[in-house]
C-alpha positions as semicolon CSV with decimal commas, in nm:
position;residue;x (nm);y (nm);z (nm)
1;M;1,180;2,231;4,339
2;A;1,187;1,840;4,393
3;H;1,443;1,593;4,337
4;H;1,349;1,411;4,023
5;S;1,548;1,149;3,877
6;P;1,613;1,219;3,477
7;I;1,414;1,070;3,294
8;K;1,532;0,882;2,950
9;V;1,418;1,025;2,597
10;V;1,474;0,889;2,245
11;F;1,420;1,068;1,965
12;L;1,379;0,745;1,701
13;D;1,375;0,993;1,328
14;R;1,595;1,309;1,447
15;E;1,684;1,328;1,057
16;T;1,277;1,427;1,003
17;I;1,419;1,772;1,127
18;P;1,620;2,003;0,912
19;D;2,007;1,968;1,032
20;H;1,981;2,355;1,046
21;I;1,749;2,355;1,376
22;T;1,887;2,341;1,680
23;L;1,625;2,160;1,892
24;P;1,535;2,317;2,219
25;T;1,678;2,188;2,535
26;L;1,457;2,021;2,767
27;R;1,394;2,154;3,109
28;Y;1,310;1,853;3,287
29;P;1,649;1,666;3,452
30;H;1,697;1,364;3,156
31;H;1,922;1,147;2,914
32;W;1,871;1,242;2,568
33;Q;1,945;1,027;2,279
34;S;1,869;1,072;1,919
35;Y;1,914;0,863;1,616
36;P;1,880;0,977;1,243
37;A;1,642;0,711;1,177
38;T;1,478;0,370;1,312
39;A;1,428;0,083;1,076
40;P;1,073;-0,129;1,184
41;D;1,337;-0,357;1,365
42;D;1,515;-0,169;1,564
43;V;1,229;0,024;1,741
44;I;1,212;-0,192;2,058
45;E;1,574;-0,183;2,105
46;R;1,595;0,165;2,093
47;L;1,323;0,216;2,340
48;Q;1,378;-0,019;2,585
49;Q;1,530;0,165;2,871
50;A;1,316;0,460;2,757
51;D;1,084;0,679;2,947
52;V;0,996;0,919;2,608
53;A;1,024;0,811;2,269
54;V;1,004;1,118;2,039
55;I;0,895;1,045;1,680
56;N;0,794;1,159;1,380
57;K;0,714;0,910;1,107
58;V;0,833;0,580;1,301
59;V;0,552;0,346;1,302
60;I;0,461;0,246;1,678
61;N;0,200;-0,061;1,725
62;D;0,062;-0,325;1,965
63;T;0,328;-0,548;1,934
64;I;0,592;-0,285;2,027
65;L;0,390;-0,122;2,297
66;A;0,384;-0,492;2,456
67;A;0,746;-0,489;2,502
68;L;0,759;-0,137;2,620
69;P;0,679;-0,191;2,984
70;K;0,880;0,149;3,097
71;L;0,747;0,383;2,803
72;K;0,548;0,658;2,926
73;L;0,463;0,916;2,659
74;I;0,511;0,926;2,268
75;A;0,589;1,306;2,224
76;V;0,501;1,303;1,851
77;A;0,694;1,587;1,647
78;A;0,419;1,615;1,360
79;T;0,016;1,664;1,369
80;G;-0,084;1,332;1,206
81;V;-0,088;1,036;1,488
82;N;-0,165;0,798;1,156
83;N;0,144;0,602;1,230
84;V;0,028;0,545;1,645
85;D;-0,181;0,251;1,727
86;L;-0,408;0,502;1,981
87;D;-0,637;0,218;2,132
88;A;-0,290;0,019;2,209
89;C;-0,115;0,339;2,361
90;R;-0,457;0,382;2,564
91;A;-0,414;-0,026;2,669
92;N;-0,080;0,013;2,784
93;R;-0,120;0,355;2,970
94;V;0,101;0,507;2,717
95;Q;-0,004;0,911;2,676
96;V;0,039;1,049;2,342
97;C;0,085;1,433;2,195
98;N;0,139;1,556;1,922
99;V;0,199;1,978;1,818
100;Q;-0,089;2,167;1,650
101;G;-0,089;2,518;1,506
102;Y;0,270;2,527;1,470
103;A;0,231;2,504;1,038
104;T;-0,067;2,750;1,022
105;Q;0,096;2,998;0,760
106;S;0,409;2,722;0,630
107;V;0,058;2,468;0,509
108;P;-0,115;2,706;0,335
109;E;0,135;2,927;0,165
110;H;0,233;2,594;0,023
111;V;-0,106;2,555;-0,101
112;M;-0,158;2,878;-0,196
113;A;0,219;2,844;-0,408
114;L;0,075;2,479;-0,596
115;I;-0,238;2,642;-0,688
116;F;-0,058;2,926;-0,851
117;A;0,228;2,736;-1,029
118;L;-0,058;2,536;-1,122
119;K;-0,317;2,786;-1,230
120;R;-0,072;3,001;-1,421
121;Q;0,139;2,698;-1,575
122;L;0,452;2,755;-1,369
123;V;0,628;2,496;-1,446
124;G;0,544;2,446;-1,817
125;Y;0,624;2,775;-1,912
126;H;0,980;2,746;-1,710
127;T;1,025;2,403;-1,920
128;D;0,929;2,546;-2,224
129;V;1,209;2,861;-2,169
130;R;1,466;2,611;-2,037
131;R;1,415;2,401;-2,404
132;G;1,450;2,695;-2,623
133;E;1,076;2,725;-2,704
134;W;1,055;3,150;-2,671
135;Q;1,376;3,174;-2,896
136;K;1,228;2,969;-3,156
137;R;0,909;3,183;-3,138
138;G;1,057;3,507;-3,232
139;Q;0,771;3,714;-3,031
140;F;0,799;3,895;-2,712
141;C;0,541;3,598;-2,594
142;F;0,364;3,303;-2,632
143;F;0,139;3,056;-2,526
144;T;0,134;2,652;-2,492
145;H;-0,022;2,676;-2,165
146;P;-0,377;2,849;-2,107
147;I;-0,325;3,041;-1,810
148;G;-0,665;3,032;-1,566
149;S;-0,760;3,305;-1,278
150;I;-0,717;3,251;-0,933
151;A;-0,955;3,584;-0,861
152;G;-1,332;3,487;-0,880
153;S;-1,273;3,091;-0,836
154;T;-1,369;2,823;-0,605
155;L;-1,187;2,666;-0,332
156;G;-1,344;2,336;-0,171
157;I;-1,165;2,226;0,107
158;V;-1,225;1,926;0,339
159;G;-1,120;1,962;0,694
160;R;-1,232;2,270;0,867
161;G;-0,944;2,218;1,153
162;A;-0,622;2,560;1,210
163;L;-0,515;2,414;0,879
164;G;-0,839;2,427;0,672
165;K;-0,943;2,745;0,826
166;A;-0,631;2,936;0,777
167;V;-0,624;2,850;0,393
168;G;-0,970;2,951;0,339
169;Q;-0,893;3,311;0,527
170;L;-0,542;3,293;0,231
171;A;-0,752;3,181;-0,048
172;Q;-1,057;3,454;0,046
173;A;-0,751;3,727;0,034
174;V;-0,678;3,689;-0,300
175;G;-1,059;3,698;-0,420
176;M;-1,154;3,285;-0,381
177;T;-1,485;3,189;-0,234
178;V;-1,408;2,915;-0,002
179;M;-1,664;2,655;0,039
180;F;-1,608;2,416;0,336
181;A;-1,747;1,993;0,242
182;D;-1,897;1,830;0,553
183;H;-1,859;1,470;0,568
184;Q;-1,896;1,259;0,292
185;G;-2,254;1,104;0,251
186;A;-2,393;1,322;0,601
187;R;-2,744;1,358;0,634
188;D;-2,765;1,720;0,754
189;C;-2,485;1,992;0,712
190;R;-2,342;2,148;1,011
191;P;-2,338;2,514;1,025
192;G;-2,051;2,696;0,777
193;Y;-2,022;2,345;0,560
194;Q;-2,170;2,219;0,248
195;P;-2,305;1,865;0,137
196;F;-1,930;1,697;0,006
197;D;-2,102;1,654;-0,337
198;Q;-2,211;1,975;-0,375
199;V;-1,838;2,115;-0,291
200;I;-1,664;1,859;-0,512
201;Q;-1,935;1,986;-0,821
202;Q;-1,885;2,351;-0,744
203;A;-1,509;2,337;-0,627
204;D;-1,233;2,477;-0,904
205;V;-0,973;2,388;-0,702
206;L;-0,983;2,106;-0,393
207;S;-0,756;2,105;-0,097
208;L;-0,767;1,847;0,167
209;H;-0,657;1,888;0,550
210;C;-0,897;1,623;0,713
211;P;-0,686;1,338;0,880
212;L;-0,597;1,006;0,772
213;T;-0,845;0,727;0,907
214;D;-1,020;0,407;0,786
215;K;-1,302;0,705;0,685
216;T;-1,119;0,891;0,486
217;Q;-0,863;0,659;0,330
218;H;-0,899;0,712;-0,067
219;L;-1,169;1,004;-0,022
220;I;-1,065;1,095;-0,326
221;N;-1,140;0,802;-0,596
222;Q;-1,236;0,746;-0,948
223;D;-1,635;0,849;-0,844
224;V;-1,521;1,206;-0,677
225;L;-1,251;1,278;-0,924
226;A;-1,567;1,194;-1,204
227;K;-1,776;1,431;-1,046
228;M;-1,526;1,709;-1,051
229;P;-1,491;1,976;-1,297
230;E;-1,236;1,922;-1,607
231;H;-1,060;2,230;-1,497
232;A;-1,064;2,155;-1,152
233;L;-0,755;2,132;-0,979
234;L;-0,658;1,927;-0,670
235;I;-0,396;1,985;-0,412
236;N;-0,336;1,767;-0,141
237;T;-0,076;1,841;0,158
238;G;-0,265;1,649;0,384
239;R;-0,221;1,285;0,387
240;G;-0,115;1,067;0,046
241;G;-0,352;0,790;0,159
242;L;-0,618;1,054;0,114
243;V;-0,569;0,977;-0,274
244;D;-0,668;0,696;-0,470
245;E;-0,337;0,762;-0,671
246;R;-0,425;0,529;-0,970
247;A;-0,752;0,672;-1,004
248;L;-0,543;1,015;-0,950
249;L;-0,307;0,936;-1,245
250;H;-0,588;0,792;-1,465
251;A;-0,785;1,126;-1,402
252;L;-0,490;1,340;-1,503
253;K;-0,371;1,172;-1,804
254;N;-0,751;1,178;-1,958
255;G;-0,815;1,535;-1,882
256;Q;-1,066;1,431;-1,597
257;I;-0,971;1,694;-1,409
258;G;-0,714;2,003;-1,506
259;G;-0,396;1,948;-1,244
260;A;-0,280;1,840;-0,909
261;G;-0,032;1,948;-0,667
262;L;0,080;1,724;-0,426
263;D;0,295;1,727;-0,129
264;V;0,220;1,360;0,022
265;L;0,248;1,011;-0,093
266;S;0,107;0,697;0,007
267;Q;0,485;0,636;-0,018
268;E;0,716;0,829;0,143
269;P;0,989;0,867;0,000
270;A;0,840;0,758;-0,341
271;P;0,964;0,469;-0,486
272;D;1,102;0,538;-0,848
273;A;0,820;0,324;-1,020
274;H;0,594;0,548;-0,817
275;P;0,308;0,600;-1,122
276;L;0,244;0,960;-1,002
277;V;0,665;0,993;-0,984
278;A;0,718;0,858;-1,302
279;A;0,438;0,998;-1,547
280;S;0,587;1,338;-1,539
281;L;0,296;1,580;-1,627
282;P;0,285;1,879;-1,695
283;N;-0,010;1,939;-1,477
284;L;0,133;1,757;-1,196
285;I;0,338;1,880;-0,951
286;I;0,510;1,703;-0,682
287;T;0,679;1,746;-0,346
288;P;0,855;1,623;-0,079
289;H;0,625;1,651;0,230
290;V;0,757;2,008;0,306
291;A;0,465;2,208;0,303
292;W;0,473;2,216;0,694
293;G;0,869;2,267;0,697
294;A;0,915;2,679;0,652
295;D;1,205;2,714;0,918
296;E;0,958;2,905;1,138
297;A;0,725;2,689;1,154
298;V;0,962;2,404;1,251
299;H;1,096;2,622;1,529
300;R;0,781;2,645;1,676
301;L;0,683;2,304;1,635
302;T;1,039;2,188;1,814
303;Q;0,928;2,448;2,099
304;Q;0,625;2,259;2,116
305;L;0,764;1,943;2,155
306;M;0,962;2,030;2,416
307;E;0,687;2,233;2,628
308;N;0,484;1,865;2,606
309;I;0,706;1,656;2,772
310;D;0,822;1,907;3,019
311;G;0,482;1,962;3,092
312;F;0,370;1,614;3,115
313;F;0,664;1,506;3,345
314;S;0,589;1,846;3,583
315;G;0,248;1,835;3,600
316;A;0,128;2,106;3,378
317;P;-0,199;2,060;3,159
318;Q;-0,118;1,959;2,821
319;H;-0,310;2,079;2,535
320;T;-0,171;1,846;2,299
321;L;-0,204;1,538;2,467
322;I;-0,455;1,330;2,282
323;D;-0,721;1,140;2,445
324;E;-0,982;1,068;2,146
325;L;-1,000;1,136;1,809
326;D;-1,288;1,312;1,732
């Protein structure tokens, strides 16, 4: 093996990976440094000598890249790269890679869990029991919340990548009919897709699995929510920015849609005053961006992350290098 001088690798937000998960070791000679979290003002200083930046949600923009002539690779410990300025990376000849397909079981299971919890009103009933409602009623059961069926209902999916497809498979297994929505306003529908408007009008449950881009920012807005059936559920495990959160709150409060299960918000962590968090509605479940985080999925993520870095420096072809986003 040729002798390589060690590379310097800096992980800026190690805290985004659970503590109990041990990171695999890079095979390529390296110096490794990690920080639990990194404030925007510290990014340049911490990456000054780095060949590789490992990040999950830290923002890397053109100003930062211009100050880091040594940087060769940004290894994103996630699939979404909306926190990285890809144009600036190309201009500065910095490669970007991400991890893909590691959560194709974890995320769909979380999506189904949210659908089941909302349709069967688990939170409402659990809360009633804890408040002593059962004892008060004096009956073997009570119905304070209407219970819906999963089988026979229609799931609309926005985004037909690995996650969208995997959610569709799981949904079909429990008897749901699956529709994939084409791009909003698309003239001709691609095979296997249905028009966006048709999907949002027909779906009993709508689940979002598309990347957050300028085009998909607030994809779910007041107009879209108004077209959804009154009993419809919205599930978002993608990115918070896909949904206009004020419009959603209004729709939930006014019975315009039936409920929502959100694993992502536009601001993370959400401030205490976040309208959806503060609302505490029975038909809204919020989880803290954990749909991806089953232990097995995180193990796969960390392995792929290290393989990406090793592959980049040892010249192995990398299927997860990002050239262009479609």
